[in-house]
C-alpha positions, 0 to 999 in steps of 0.5 A, spaced: 628 303 781 633 301 775 632 294 777 624 295 777 625 299 770 629 293 767 625 288 769 618 291 767 622 292 760 624 284 760 617 282 761 614 286 756 619 284 750 619 277 752 611 277 753 611 281 746 615 276 742 611 270 745 605 273 744 606 274 736 610 268 735 605 263 739 599 267 736 602 267 729 603 259 729 596 258 732 593 262 726 597 258 721 596 251 724 588 253 725 588 251 732 586 258 734 579 259 732 573 263 734 572 270 737 577 273 743 583 272 739 586 279 741 586 276 748 590 271 746 596 276 745 597 275 753 596 268 754 599 264 748 606 262 749 612 260 744 616 254 744 619 255 751 618 262 752 612 263 757 606 268 756 605 275 758 600 273 763 605 267 766 611 272 766 607 277 770 604 272 775 612 269 776 616 276 776 611 281 777 612 280 785 619 282 784 617 289 781 614 291 788 619 288 792 625 292 788 621 298 789 619 297 797 625 293 800 629 299 802 623 304 802 624 306 810 631 302 812 635 305 807 633 312 809 634 310 816 641 307 815 643 314 811 641 318 816 636 322 811 629 319 815 630 324 821 631 330 816 624 328 813 621 328 820 624 334 822 620 338 816 613 341 817 609 335 815 606 329 818 610 323 820 605 318 816 605 322 810 612 319 809 610 312 809 603 313 805 607 317 800 612 312 799 606 307 798 602 311 793 608 313 789 609 306 788 602 304 786 602 310 781 609 308 778 606 300 778 600 302 774 603 307 769 608 301 767 603 296 767 598 299 763 604 302 758 606 295 757 599 292 756 597 297 751 604 297 748 603 289 747 596 290 744 598 296 740 603 292 736 599 286 736 594 290 733 598 293 727 602 286 726 596 281 726 590 286 724 586 283 730 581 289 732 579 288 739 572 288 741 569 292 747 568 286 751 576 284 750 578 291 752 574 291 758 577 284 760 584 287 758 583 293 763 580 289 768 586 284 768 591 290 768 588 292 774 589 285 777 596 286 775 597 293 779 593 290 785 597 284 785 604 288 784 601 292 790 601 287 795 608 285 794 610 292 794 606 293 801 610 286 803 616 290 801 615 296 805 613 292 811 619 288 811 623 295 810 620 298 816 621 292 821 628 290 818 634 294 820 638 293 813 635 293 806 639 286 805 635 283 810 628 286 808 630 283 801 631 276 803 625 276 807 621 278 801 624 273 797 623 268 802 615 270 802 615 269 795 618 262 794 613 260 800 607 263 796 609 261 789 612 254 790 611 251 797 604 253 799 602 248 793 606 242 796 603 243 803 596 244 800 597 237 797 600 234 803 595 236 808 589 235 803 592 227 802 593 227 810 586 229 812 582 226 806 586 220 804 584 217 797 589 212 796 585 206 797 579 203 793 574 203 798 568 207 798 571 212 803 576 214 799 572 215 793 567 219 797 574 223 799 576 225 792 571 231 792 573 233 799 580 232 798 580 237 791 576 242 795 581 242 801 587 243 796 584 248 792 582 252 798 589 252 801 592 254 795 587 260 795 591 262 801 597 264 796 596 271 792 600 267 786 595 262 786 589 267 786 592 272 781 593 266 776 586 263 777 583 270 776 587 272 770 585 266 767 578 267 768 578 274 765 583 273 759 579 266 757 571 267 756 571 260 755 572 259 763 565 258 766 567 255 773 573 255 778 571 249 782 569 242 780 563 241 776 559 234 777 556 231 771 549 233 774 551 240 773 553 239 766 547 236 764 543 241 760 549 246 760 550 250 753 557 250 751 558 258 750 563 263 753 561 268 759 560 275 759 564 280 762 559 281 768 559 273 769 566 272 769 567 278 774 562 274 779 567 269 778 573 273 780 570 278 784 572 274 791 579 274 788 580 281 787 577 283 794 582 278 797 588 281 794 586 288 795 585 286 803 591 283 803 595 289 800 591 293 805 593 289 811 600 288 810 600 296 809 596 297 815 601 293 819 607 297 816 604 303 817 602 302 825 610 299 826 613 305 822 608 310 827 611 307 833 618 307 831 623 312 835 627 316 830 633 319 833 638 324 830 645 322 829 
């Protein structure tokens, strides 16, 4: 829990510094003009310091991992799990309460950090958020909670399966590395193998669109990519599509921003997929825990 708190504080402070520095530089240079400036507090970066959104996408999984990697196996190792099941409570209440407690703590910390950055940014820059900006910020923070909740369920799953906390922690980190780094590499390799675009013939030109869709669909198997794509769409109303757009589709289109409802239509599948992955991982851990035999020493 201490590591979780320290990591959340570091994300908040670093994101807050990057937001104020990056937004101030953009306003002074005149490169940041127009509406929805308040949302840039969560997307702009300063020099080599990433934005709050980038930090949440990259380091957010560790918050869920730190809370759940020893949820079950540590109590089994210390001999306290048999004391819990001997109490007058249902066995499934143990794992459900651990998951719900982690989700609640995550929600409190994420919303607190988001409100802190927004409040101090409002005082420092004088930017008054509109109702649309507050709605987008609320939806973004909900995405963060579900995203971290997925990694919490993964950590509880490995904590249930593995006997030692160190093993479950390493397994969680391995899954994070695969989702954050290796899926994008494999997606590019598979797309180039199925739809080669190296040649100059007509077939290679026809494969370009199929290659793009194959790679992006494989990338969307990763929760890291799903969260990044959804967060960018929600925090930037100028994003009007998440797929490739042809010149025919652009013909006659009016350059404008999307409303909150239209942006939600774009990212609704991402939210559903993240929530489904979270529930699937927790269901597997729930079934595994209920089938395990707990012996007293």
